[in-house]
N, C-alpha and C positions, 0 to 999 in steps of 0.2 A: 503493499500498499504505500503510495507514493510520500508527502510527508504533509504537501497540502492537503490530502483526504485527510490527514487523520487530523490538522490541524480544523476543517472543515468538520467530519466526525465531534473532533471532542467540544467546538463549538454548538455543536445540534447541541451533547449530551448536557456540553451543560446547561445551556438552552433550556433544557428537557425539565433537568434535575430541578433545577431554578423554578419552575412551573409545580410540579410535583411535590418540591421541598415549599412551597411559598406558604403553603396553612399548616403549622405546628400546635401544640397547643403549651403556651410561654405557663398557665401554673392555672392552679384546680383545685374542687372539693369535694369528693364524691361520700363523704361523706361513710369511706367505707374500711380505709385508712391509707386509700392510696394518694395525700394529699400533698401536689408540691405543690412548694416556694409560696406557700402560707403561712404567711409574715406574722405574722396579729388574729384574733378575731375579739368580738367582745359580745358580751350574754347572746353569747353560744352557750350553750347550760345543758347535759342529759337531764327527759324529764323524770320524776324524778318514783314518777307512778304505773301501775302495768293494771288493765283493766277494767268493768269500772264505768261507771257514766264520770266519769275528771272533765273539768273543764279547767283553762285556764291554761288550758295546755302552746306553749313556744318552743320549739324544743325540740332539739335533737333523739330522736325516738330509733329501738333498736329494735329492725323487722327478723320475718319468724325464720330469719336464713343465718340470720345473730344468734337464736337463741328466744327472740321472739317479747313479751309480755312488758313489753315497753312502752304502750299505746292505752287512749281509752276506745272503748267497744264503736266509738263514731266514726275513728278513725278509720281502722283492719277492719276488713274484709275477711270476716273467722266464719264466711261458709263451711268450709273445706277444711278447715285447720287455724288451726287457734294459735291464731299472727298478735291478739292482746296481752293473751293470757291469764281468759274468762270462759277461755272451753267454745268448743264449735258450736254455730251454733246457724247452722242449715238456712235456716229463713230472712240471715240477715241482712239486709236493704237498703245498709250507705256504710260507706268504706275508701275510701283511696287506693288502702296498702294492700295486696290479697300476701298469697301464701308463697310466693318469689323477690316481692322486692324488699331491698335491704331496707340498707339504715338512711332513715333520709332526715326533712327539719319538717315537723309539722306543723300546725297553724291550724286551732279550732279553740274557738268562745277566751282569744287572749286579754282579760280584758286584764290585766294589770296595769301598772305605770305603766310598765317600759316598753313597748315593745318595737320594740328596732336592734334587732341584731345586724355585724359586718363581721366579714371578713374581709382583710389588708390582703395583699399579691403581693408577692417581689417581680412585677417587669420588664429588669434591667438588662435582661439577660437580650430580649427582641429589636430588632429596631424602628418595629411598629407596629402596631396592632394588628390587626381582621376583623372579630368576629369574638362575641362574648355568647355563650351559650346557657341553655341552662336547663333543667325534667319538673318542669309544673304539675302540677292535678290539683281538682277540685270533683266535690259532689255535693247535693244538696239545694235544696228551696233559701237563698241567696237572699235576704232586704237588702232593699237601696239605702247604699253608703257603702254596704259593706263589704272588705273587698283587701285586696294586699299592692304595695304597693316596692319594688324590687331596681334601686339605682344604683348611678354607679361615676365614681368617679379618679382619678390621675393627682396626685399629687398636692392633694388642699384644694385645685382646682372648685371645685360646687360638684359638689350632688344634681347630678342628669335622670330622668324619669329611663329607662329598659327595657323593661316590661309593665304594666299595669294590669290590675285583675274585675274589673267590676259587673254590677252583675245585672243585665240585660231586659232590666223588667218586663219588653216585649212576649218576650219567647217563652212558648207556653205547652207542657212538657216535654222537654232536650232529654231522645233518652238515653244515659251515661254506658258503656261499658259495658257487659254482662259480668256479675258476680262470678268472682272462682265457682261458687258448686252453676251455673247455668243460667242463670236466672239476671231480667234487665230489665232498667227500676227507669221509672224516668219523673224529673223533678220541676214544677217552674223557678225562671230567675238563673238561670247557671249565669258563672261566672262566665265576663270572655277576654279577653288577652286584648291588653292594644302594646302598640312595639313603635317603642325609640319617639314616643309622640305620637304616635299616628293615632288621628281621628278615627279611624276607620280600624275594625275588631280586625286583630287572625283569627279568627276563630274561638270557641268556645273548651276552658279545659275540659278536660273529662277528668277516669278514676285509673288506676294505674289496667294493664293492658293482666287480662289474664292468664298469659302464658311466660311473657318475658315478668312481666310484673315493673316493670319501667315505663313515670310519667310521656306525661310528651314531652319532645325536646324544642326547645326556641332560642328564636335565632336574636339577638344584635348588634347589630354592626355602627352603631351611636361613633365609635371610639375606633373606627376603623384606621386606619395613617399616621396615629399618632402616642407617641414613644411619653414615658417616663419611668422614674425609680417604683410608683408602688400604683397601683389600684382599690383601691377599697369597693366594696361592693354590699350598701345595704337595704336590706328589707325592714319593710316596714306593714307589719298591719291593722288597719282605717273600719273602724264605724263608727257610726254616732250615740250618741252623747245615751247611752240607754236603752241599747237594741244593740246585743252580743248575737254574738251565732253559734251558739253553743246547738252541734250537733251539724252543723254546717265544718265538715272536713275539708282540710287543703294542704297544698305541699309543695314545699321543693327541695328538687336532688341535682348532685353531677352541675357543678358548678365550674363551669368551664372555660379561660384565656383564651383564647388564640391568637398566633401572629407572626410576620416573617421571620423567618429564623435569623442566626447572622451570616454573616457572610463566607461564611472559615467554614459551614459547615457545608455550603450549595459549592463550591470549589471539591471540598472530597468527595461529595458525588455525581461530581460533575467527572474527577479521575475517577473516577468505580464506574461511569457510565461510557467512559471511552476505549477501558480494562477487559469490561467487558465485549466488547465493538471489536479490538485488538483483537482477542482468544478466536471472536467466530472465527474473522476472517485468516487467523492462518490456520482452523478444522479446516478452509473450505479446503 
């Protein structure tokens, strides 16, 4: 292979590597022990109760595959397994976390004074962010004014809304995903999610998938192209005075901040791609 051809292959390989690696995980919190570049937390603690009709839930709850028994019945889908720790309930008609759902941050009627939780991440390794992803869930008949807000900021530059969940009071009989036991239930006034301050909803929040146990993933590009040292993610529960949302669970999981990798990483991938191309040439 001629030198000019090698150079062309290298340039093409480097370009392809840049495209393929243009989006990597810069930081994350999956609540299952896989945190990356998580530098601090505020008001992020484990929920201390198990089973029962607990209220004021605003904290991390254990999924069934982490031992279970760490969330109220309203948050758990107990139709085939004791996710809440209070026993199997085949007739259960409400719950966002099934038997395959891992640990996550849950909210249900959190009317205590401090309903703000903050996660701080080191993003200094990325020359430019691309997106922020988050898994969100909710189920139930929400009243006007109930919901939650997720905001982000870089280096104390001021919080901006990336995900906002508020009820659509004009929707009746929204059918949620099936419970683990197979039955489906409908509720009025589901939570709809708005992304990056948009006035158009991206869709309705739903319960976890009965097979994978995962919540739906939503994506913000509000901070695309920006750089900094720290990104703070703040979760705030909202409800009108004297109108809490007991028995209307919502939750958040898998905070993922993605960005462009360091230039050195792209170059290494380019050389690797070039080596593969040369190896294939020699075999011919």
